[in-house]
C-alpha positions in Angstrom: 40.4 -103.4 12.1 39.9 -102.5 8.4 37.9 -99.5 7.3 34.1 -100.1 7.0 33.3 -99.6 3.3 29.8 -99.2 1.9 30.0 -99.5 -1.8 27.5 -99.9 -4.6 28.3 -102.7 -7.0 26.7 -100.8 -9.9 25.3 -97.3 -10.5 25.0 -94.8 -7.6 24.9 -95.4 -3.9 21.6 -93.9 -2.8 20.3 -93.2 0.8 16.6 -92.7 0.8 14.2 -90.9 3.1 11.1 -92.5 4.6 9.2 -91.5 1.4 11.6 -93.6 -0.7 13.0 -90.5 -2.4 16.8 -90.0 -2.7 18.2 -88.1 0.3 21.9 -88.5 -0.4 23.3 -89.8 -3.7 27.0 -90.8 -4.1 28.0 -91.1 -7.7 30.4 -93.7 -9.1 33.2 -91.1 -9.0 32.4 -89.9 -5.5 30.3 -86.8 -6.3 27.8 -86.4 -3.4 24.4 -84.8 -3.9 22.1 -83.7 -1.0 18.5 -83.5 -2.0 17.7 -81.1 0.8 19.7 -78.5 2.8 22.5 -80.0 4.8 23.0 -78.9 8.4 26.5 -79.4 10.0 26.3 -79.3 13.8 29.3 -78.4 16.0 31.7 -75.5 16.0 34.7 -76.9 14.1 33.2 -77.3 10.6 35.5 -75.9 7.9 34.3 -74.8 4.4 36.8 -75.8 1.8 37.2 -74.4 -1.7 33.8 -73.3 -3.2 33.9 -73.3 -7.0 30.5 -71.8 -7.4 27.5 -70.7 -5.4 26.2 -67.7 -3.4 27.5 -67.0 0.1 25.1 -64.1 0.7 23.3 -65.3 3.8 23.8 -62.8 6.7 24.1 -65.7 9.1 27.5 -66.7 7.5 30.2 -65.4 9.8 32.9 -63.8 7.5 34.3 -60.3 7.1 32.4 -58.4 4.5 32.0 -54.8 3.4 29.0 -53.4 5.1 29.3 -49.7 4.5 31.1 -47.6 1.8 30.4 -43.9 2.4 32.1 -40.6 1.4 32.1 -36.8 1.7 33.3 -34.2 -0.7 33.6 -30.5 0.0 34.7 -28.3 -3.0 35.4 -25.2 -1.0 38.8 -23.9 0.1 39.4 -23.3 3.8 41.7 -20.4 4.8 43.1 -19.7 8.3 45.7 -17.3 9.7 45.9 -18.0 13.4 48.5 -20.4 14.9 48.1 -23.2 17.5 44.7 -24.5 16.3 43.8 -28.2 16.6 40.4 -28.5 14.9 39.8 -26.1 12.0 36.7 -27.1 10.2 38.0 -27.7 6.6 34.9 -29.7 5.6 32.3 -26.9 6.2 28.8 -28.5 6.2 30.0 -31.8 4.7 30.5 -35.1 6.6 30.1 -38.8 6.1 28.2 -41.3 8.4 29.2 -44.7 9.7 27.4 -47.0 12.1 29.5 -49.8 13.6 27.7 -53.0 14.3 30.4 -54.2 16.6 33.4 -52.6 18.3 35.6 -55.0 16.4 34.4 -53.7 13.0 37.3 -52.6 10.7 37.1 -49.0 9.5 39.3 -47.7 6.7 39.4 -44.0 6.1 41.0 -42.5 3.0 41.5 -38.8 2.3 42.9 -36.5 -0.4 43.3 -32.7 -0.8 45.8 -30.0 -1.6 47.4 -27.6 0.8 49.0 -24.2 0.5 50.5 -23.1 3.8 53.2 -21.1 5.5 54.4 -22.1 8.9 53.9 -25.6 10.3 50.5 -27.3 9.9 48.7 -30.7 10.0 45.2 -32.2 9.7 43.1 -35.0 11.1 39.7 -36.8 11.1 37.0 -35.7 13.6 33.9 -37.6 14.7 30.8 -36.8 16.7 27.3 -38.2 17.3 25.7 -34.9 16.1 25.9 -33.3 12.6 26.9 -30.0 14.0 29.9 -31.5 15.8 28.9 -29.9 19.1 28.0 -32.8 21.3 31.2 -34.6 22.0 33.6 -34.0 19.1 36.7 -36.2 19.1 39.8 -36.5 16.9 40.0 -40.2 15.9 43.3 -39.6 14.1 45.6 -36.6 13.3 49.0 -36.0 11.8 49.7 -33.3 14.4 50.1 -29.5 14.1 53.8 -29.8 13.4 53.7 -32.4 10.6 54.4 -30.3 7.5 55.6 -26.8 6.5 58.3 -24.4 7.4 59.0 -21.7 10.0 58.7 -18.6 7.8 55.6 -16.8 6.5 57.5 -15.5 3.6 57.5 -18.9 1.9 54.5 -20.9 0.9 54.5 -24.7 0.6 52.2 -26.2 -2.0 51.6 -29.9 -1.2 49.2 -32.7 -2.1 48.0 -34.7 0.9 46.5 -38.2 0.9 46.5 -41.5 2.8 44.5 -44.3 4.4 44.0 -44.9 8.1 42.7 -48.4 9.2 41.8 -49.7 12.6 38.9 -51.1 14.7 35.9 -49.1 15.7 36.9 -49.4 19.3 40.4 -48.0 18.5 38.7 -45.0 16.9 36.6 -44.4 20.0 33.3 -45.7 18.5 30.7 -47.8 20.1 28.4 -50.4 18.5 25.0 -49.4 17.0 25.7 -45.7 17.2 25.8 -43.5 14.1 28.9 -41.3 13.9 29.5 -38.3 11.6 33.1 -37.8 10.4 34.9 -35.0 8.7 38.3 -33.6 8.0 39.9 -30.9 10.2 43.0 -28.8 9.8 45.7 -28.0 12.4 48.1 -25.0 12.6 51.3 -24.7 14.7 53.3 -21.5 14.1 53.7 -18.8 13.1 50.6 -16.7 12.3 50.4 -16.7 8.5 48.6 -18.3 5.6 47.0 -21.7 5.9 44.8 -23.2 3.2 43.3 -26.7 2.7 41.5 -27.9 -0.5 43.0 -25.2 -2.7 43.7 -25.4 -6.5 47.0 -26.1 -8.1 48.0 -25.8 -11.7 45.9 -28.2 -13.8 44.4 -29.9 -10.7 41.0 -31.7 -10.9 38.4 -32.3 -8.2 40.0 -30.0 -5.7 38.6 -29.6 -2.2 38.4 -32.1 0.6 37.8 -35.8 -0.1 37.1 -38.3 2.7 35.8 -41.9 2.3 35.1 -44.7 4.8 34.7 -48.4 4.3 33.4 -50.5 7.2 34.1 -54.3 7.3 32.2 -56.5 9.7 31.9 -60.2 10.7 28.5 -59.8 12.2 
């Protein structure tokens, strides 16, 4: 059986509503215009290339940036004791993030200088209280033995920075709960000099920088 073809012999092909106004208009070149909003039922609809328009409706299911937050602490943190897993190097500063779904994508980025003897590391801590006294947890860390050397007679000056990305669930976060996040330091051995957020020659914006972007499809 051949295709069923509906074709205007001249001008546009117009489908009218009950009030005789154009509902769907098909131009001579195939351009289709809907006079009112179009509703596509079903679950397998695919949106092709959109040359212009506004996809801002929150009902559209697509990953989008929902939060972009940061913290900055300009102070230097010094420590001397070894074998520490959660030195507060952010002082009273923290950022907040509230996942809408456990599948939200969180991307943490950090930057700071270090001046340490012995082996050391750092990480990112979260809690549901600003004082980090309720249930503090380390959502990521490099470990206490990540950088440095074994002698207190020699100081290592280094610049640290990176990005850690995973789901809220992988970071131990539940949906619809506000979390407070900050940077922490770690020391291994021996007892000596450990500093995070220190100055180096001609450095700018020293201290501790931490940002978080949350992407969601809900």
